[in-house]
N, C-alpha and C positions, 0 to 999 in steps of 0.2 A: 416435509424433508426439504421442500425449494425457501418453509419458513428460517431456516439455518442457513442456510445458502443467502437469501437476502437478508437477514440478521449480520452476517460478514461481508455483506456487501457495504450498508450502512457506515457499521463501523469502517470498512477500508479509504470510506470515501470522507468520513471525518479525520483520517488519520490523514491522509493523505492533502487534505486540507490547511493540516497543521505542516506539515513537514514542510511546504511549498512555499508558506506563511514564515516558515522559521529561518526553511535554503533562503529564501531574499532578507530577511536582517545580518546574514553571516557575516556579510560584506561592510557593510554600515559598526562593527563591535571592532574590541581592541581588544586584547591581553586574556587576563580573566573569562569576560565574559566571553569571548568568540567561543575560547577552549570549551567552556558551558555548552554552549547552545550547539555546534561541533557534536559533542557525545551525546546532545537529548537528540540529535536528527540523528545519529549512530543508530539510538536507542529503539528510536521513535518507525528507520527502516529496516530494521530488526524483526521490529514488531509485526511493520505489514508484510515485510515477505511470511512472517508465518501465519497471519491469517488468509494471502492467502493458500500457503501450501493446504489448509484446512477446505477455503470455497472448493479446490481442486479435491479431494478428499469427499468432498460433497459429493461435487459432481459425479464424481466415479460411481456412487450410491445410487445417482436418480435413472429409470426405469428408462432405454437406452431411447424410445420415442420422444421421449422430451431432454435427449439430451444435449441436443443441437442446440438449443439455445445460448444454452448454459456455456458450453466449450467457449463460443462468436464472443459471450459476456467474458469469459477468464483471461480472452485474447486480450482481449479491449483494456482487463486491470493489468494484466503483464507485463504490456507495452507501456501505461502509467507507470507504473511500477518501474521500467526503464529509461525513464523518462527523467524521473523524479532522483534516479541514482545519476544518470548524467548530468542531471540540476547540480548536485552536489559537490561534484565532484569537480567541474570547471570553477 
């Protein structure tokens, strides 16, 4: 069970780093390149949201005595997601 969650965590971490990198590049681009990068970031943000949903489903399946640690990690990932989305729109 937790191995699925940990796999999702790893995927989210990689995706988050890619999104952060691309968000940093957007202001330096112009025209079609900028539109393409914005489109790519939007797709990756959606993928990250879907990963978080999968992770939440996994947490619900974890026995209650072990769930606290995973719930805490989920809060952290949600905060990171909110920061990515805020950075993207600003």
